[in-house]
N, C-alpha and C positions, 0 to 999 in steps of 0.2 A: 257547257264548258266551264271548268273551274276558273274562278278569277281570284287573284290575290292582290292586296294593295301593294303598289310598287313605288309610290312617291317618297317613301322613307328609305329606299335602298341605298341612297348616296350618303345617308347620315350615319357616321360611325358611332360606335358606343362611346358614351361620354367619359367613362372611367372603367377601370378594371373591376371585376366582380369582387366584392369584399369577402374577407375570409369567412364570415359567418354564413355566407350563402354557398360556399364551396364545400358541400357535405356529401358523403357517400350515400348511395341509394339504400343500402342496408336490406336485410331480410331477402336475400337473393333467391332462396328456395321458394318462398311464398310468392315472390314476384313471378318467377318462372311458372309456377303451378297455375296461378290465375291467368297469366297470359296464354297458356296452353289451352285452357278451357274456353276463354273468350274467342280465341282463334278458331277452335274446333266448332263452336256454336255460331260462328260468323256474326259476332256481336261487336259492339263498340263501347268503350268506356272513356269518360272524359279524363280519367286517370292517365290513360295512354295517349289519347288524342291531344290532350293538353300538356303531356309530359310532366305531370305533377311530381314534385320532388319527394312527396310523402307517401307515394303509392305502396312501396314495400312495407312501411309501417302500418298503413291502413289495412292492407291485405292480411297481414299477420294478426291484426286485431279483429278480423271478421267483418270488415266494412269495405264496400266498393261502390263506385258511382257509375251507373250504366247510362250510356248516351243513346236515347231513343230517336227514332225517325231517320236513321241513316247517318252517314259521316259528312254530309254536305249541308251547309246552312244557307238559308236564303238571304241572310244579312251579311254585311261586310264590316264588322267591328274591327277596329284597328289594332286591338290587343290580342285577338283570339287566334289560336293555332289551328282550330277546326277549318277544314276546307270550305270555300264559299262558291256559290253558283246559283243561277236563276232557275235552274231546272233540276232539282234533286230527283233521286230515284223514286218510283212509286212506293207507297207505304207497304212494308212487308207484313202481311197478315199473320205470319207465324212468329214475328219478333217477340211478342209478349210471352209466348210459351217457351221460347228458347232462353229468354232472360230468366224466367222462373226456373227452368231446368238448371241453369248455371248457378243460380242462387242456392238451390238445394245441393247441387254437386259440390259446391265450394263450402257448404256449411255456414253461409253468412248469417249473421244475427241482425245486422242493421244495414239496410240498403238505401242508397240515395239514387233516385231516378231524375235525370235531367234530360234535355232534348235540344237538338238544334232548332233554330227558329224555322217553322214550316208555314210561312205566309202563303204558300200555294194551296194549303188545305182549308176547307171551309170552317173547321173548328180550330184552326191554327195549332193543331197538335194536342189539344186537350184530351182527345180520345186515346192517344198513345199512353198517357199516364194512367187513365182509368182502366184500360184493358190490361196493362202490365201489373198494376196493383192487384187486380182481380186474379190474374193468373198465379202470382206469387202466393197469395193467400189461400188459393185452392190447394196448393201444394203444402204450404206450412203457414197457418194463420198466426203463428207466434213471431214471424219475422217483422220487425219494425221497419216502416218505409217512410222516408223523407222525400219530398219532391222539391226540386229546384227548377222552376219553370221560367220560360220566356214570358213576355208581357201579354200574350194572347191578343195583341192589338191589330186592327186593320180589317179591310174587306168591306167596309160600309161607306156610303157616300157622305154622310154627315156625322158630326161629332156625337150627337145624342145617340144615334143608332150604334156607333162604334163603342161607346161606353156600355150600352146595354148588352151588346154582343160579348164584350170582354167579361162582364160580370157573369153572364150565362156560362161561358167557358170556364171561368174560375170556379163558379158554383158547382159545376159537374165534377171537377177535380177534388174540391173540398168535401163533397158528398161521399167520396170514397174514404174519407177519414184517414189521411196520412198522419204520421206521427209528428210531422213538422212541415210547414209551408215556407219555402225559401225562394226569394226572388232578389237578385243582387242589384243594388244601386250602381255598383262598379266603380264610380268615381264621383267627384264633387260636381256641383251644378255647373260651374263655369266650363268644365272640360267635357261635358256630355256629348256635344255635337261632334267633336273630333274623335272621341273614344268609342262611343256607342252609336253607330249609324243605324237609324231606323227606330231607336228607342229614345225616350225622353225622361228626364228627372221627374217631372210632374206625373207622368203616367205610371212610373214605377212606384212612386209614393202612393198614388191613388189605388194601385193594385194591392199593395200591402194593407192599406186602410180598409179596402173592401173585404179582404180576407179576414181581418179582425171582426168586421161587422157580420159577415156571413157565417163564420164558424168560430165564435169566441173561445171554445175549448182548445182549438188547434194553435200551438205556438207559431209565431211568425219570426222569420229570420232574414237577414240581409248582410251583404258584405261589400267592402271597398278594397280596391287595389291602391297602394300608395307608390309614388315614384313617377307619376305622370306629369308632374308640374304643379300639383296642388300645394297650398299652404296649410300650415297647422290650423289656422283659423277657419279655413274652408272645410277641413275635415271635421272639426268640432261642430261647425254649422250643419254639416250633413248628418252627423250623429244626432243632433237636436231635432232635425227634421224627421229622422227615423223614429225617434221616441215620440214625436208629436202624433204620428200615425199608429202608435201602439206597438211598434216592432220590439220584440222581447229578446232576440238573440242576435249576436253580431260576430262577424269575422273581419279582421283587418290583416292584410298580408302585403308583401312586397311584389310589385309587378316585375316580372322577368321577361325580357324581350325574346319571343320565340325564334325570330330570325331577322335578318336585315330588311325584310319586306314589311315588318311590323313597326308600329310607333316606338320610338326610342325611349329608353329610361331617362328621365330628367335627373333623378338622383336616387341614391339608395338610403332609405331611412334606417337608422341604427336600431339594434335591439332595445336600447334604453328608451328611444323615442316611442317605439311600439308599446313598451311597458307603460309609459306615461299616458299614451292615448287609451290603453286598456283600462287604466285606473280612472280616467275621466269618464269613459263609457259606463263603468260600474257605478260611479257616482250619479250618473244620469238616470240610472234605474234599469239598465239592461240586465236581464236575469242570467244570461250566459254570454261570456266574452272570450273569444280566442283572438289574441293580438300578438303577432310576431312575424318576422321576415318570411318564414316558410309556411305560414298559415294559408290555407285555401278554404274554399266554401264548405267542403265536406270534412275538414280536418277535425278529428275526434267528434264527429257528428253524433255518434251513438251514446255519448256520455250525457248525463243529466237529462235523459229523455223523460218525458211525462208519461 
């Protein structure tokens, strides 16, 4: 049975949506074309599931983010639009081939693969990524593939075994040589427990550090949502922590409440504030920075690729 957080339902929005966030979707023809193919192939994209405001622009630029493992996540993060449930559908063995077919059909040049958390699987979904990368490359080896993964954590009785299993799952994904490895920190350390249920700040940093250790040539990337109650100082501290583990690419965007069942927006950061944080990130040494109210994890992902 699908479960959604409900304790936020009585909390009204703090303020009206600012003008800089009230933007048209644009590129309607490309939006409709991609939606038709995705529906026909019985696939899911985080662009649609998460109602990304940039999806028309990304589709027109030959980029899309596919959601692997079905539409139901085993975790209950307070910010996420994706449906939640303890018993997702069985893994669809034909999903990888259908994603590959959609990539070719749409003429995509840069693909981002993400997935719901599948804590019910022995490999926590690592095989979903490797199988889909292989299927895409068999059709067109020139398509660049970025992966945006969950933390691959859990299933072991003790911490040491869990760390080892996480590294093995991560290593299998990196062995497929994605163009970029992305894992989102999502928010500052203080807010992790409320925002990311089932994940932790330290585990995410450790995963990014392990990716740099296991596959130095593959760039690492992470992102934060702003507007959940964090301070500027906490954001800068999180950026410093990401740089400490060698993270090279960064996205900063405004959190937008998907529904009244989700955690409310504490405040809307202005475009000028995003610009200032982007400048700080570049000074810290991030090689690629996307910072703005409408920026999402995959926004302009295909640019500045290695």
